[in-house]
N, C-alpha and C positions, 0 to 999 in steps of 0.2 A: 135403192140409193147406195148401199154399201157396195154392191156389185159395180155400179158405175164408177165409184171412187177407186176401186181396185183396178178396173180397166184403165182409168185415167193415169193412175200412178205407174202402172206397167208401161203404158205408152211413153210417159215422161222418162222413165228409166232406160227404156230401149233406145229412145232418140238421143239420150245423153251419152250413149256409148260411142266412142270415137274409134274410127278405123285407122290404125297406124300402119302406113304402108312403108315397108322396108325394101331397099334394093341393094344388091351386091355391089361393092366397090372394091377395086383393086388399089391397094395402098402401099406406101413405103417402097416406091420404085418397083411395083409389081411383085413384091415378096410376100404379100399378105392379102387375103380376101376377107372382107367383113361386111355384113349387112348394116346399113346406116339408114335412118329414116329418110325417105325420099326427098322431103322438103328441107332437110338440114343443109347448111352451108358451112364452109370453113370459117371459124370465128376470126374476126378482124384482130389485127395486132393491138389496137387500142383497147378493145374489150378483153383480150387475152391478158394484157398487163393489169387491167383493173380487177378481173376475176381471179387471176393467179399471180399475185404480186411477188411471190418468191422466185428465186433463181432456178428452182427445181420445177418450174411450170412444165406442163406437157408440151411436146413439140407440135402436136396437131390436135385441134379440137373442132368437132362438128357440133353445130348448135342450131336450135330453133330461132325464130325471128327475135324473140325477147332475150335470148341468152340464158334462159332459165332451165333448159333441158339440154344436156350435153353428153357427147361421146368423145372421150379424150384418149389419145394414144401417146405413149412415150417409150421409145426404144432407148433404154438407159445405157450407161457405160458399165453397169454391173455384169460380170461374167455369169453365164447361166447355161445349164444343160437340162435335158429331160430328167436326169437323176437328181437334180437339185430343186425341182418344183415343190416337193413336199417340205423341204427345209425352208424355202422362201415363204410358203404358206404359213408355217409355224412362226417365222420371224415377223411377217406382216400382221398376223393376228396379235402377237405380243406387242408390237409397236402401236397398233390401233387401240388396244386395250389400255396402254399406257397414256397415249395422247388424248383419247376420248373415253375416260372411265365411265361416263354416263351413256355411252352409245348403247343402242338397242340392237343386239345381234339377231339376225334372221338365220344365217347359215354361213358355213365356211367348209372348205374341203378341197379335194383334188379329184378331178374326173377326167375321162378321156373323151375328146371331141375331135372328130375327123382324124383319128389315129394319133393324136398328141395328148400328152398330159397337160392339163390346164388347171391351175389353182384358182380359187375364187374366195372372195369375202363379200357377204351381203349384210349391210348394216345401215342403221339410221344414226347420223351424227348431228350434234348441235352446231348451229351457225349463229351469226350475230342476230339475225332477225327471223330465222326459220329453222326447221329441222330438215336435213338433207338425206334422201335415200341414195345409197351408193351400192353399186354392183361393180366390184373391182375384180378383174380376171387377168391372168398372166400366164406366160409361157416363155420359152426361149426362142430367139430368132437370130440366126447367124452368130451364135455363141454369146448373145447378150440377153438381158431380161427385158421382155416386152410387157409393159403395163398398160392395160386398157381399163377405162373407168366409164361407167354410165352413171349420171347423177341427175336428180330432179328434187323438187321440194316434196315433202311428205304429202302435201295436198294432191299431188299428181301421181303418187306412188301406185295406187291401185290400178289406175289407168295405164301406167307406163312400165310397171315391173314385168309383165309378161313379154313386152317388146324388148326390155333389157335382157331378159334370159334368152330370147330368140337371137339377139345380137351376139351374145356370148357363144351360143351354140353354132353360130355361123362361122366362127373363127377358123380360117384355113390358112396354114403356112404353106407357101408354094415352094 
């Protein structure tokens, strides 16, 4: 009987695993390539205004059908170069620590992806009704700071964080 229970539990866990299919997309007037979940669409203006009410909202957000899992891109007006990525990482860590003192930090750093320095922050932040897993990664594009963010609720974190990291590692400036 114990063996049967173990087999049944294994089958349930295996069948609960979701295959997240990513596809390369050419973005920002063909200046950037990034993998995005295949079934994600650009977030509607109405949902964008609701989810990101501040004036500093991302310029482009890809989302699932419910709007609960997102990949956001924002080419800011801030000047940036490869030599400034470490400084931006330090600044963003300090900012997030100040704004979200209760955040649970997973990692932060600077790495090289497809020949470019990419800074990243991985953390869980509080929201009104849930905790949010964030993978924020950034580099320079045409002399400006490009911010990319993957986010989902903590309930989806174990399922989606590997895909978030694959998205980050797919970043290619053309």
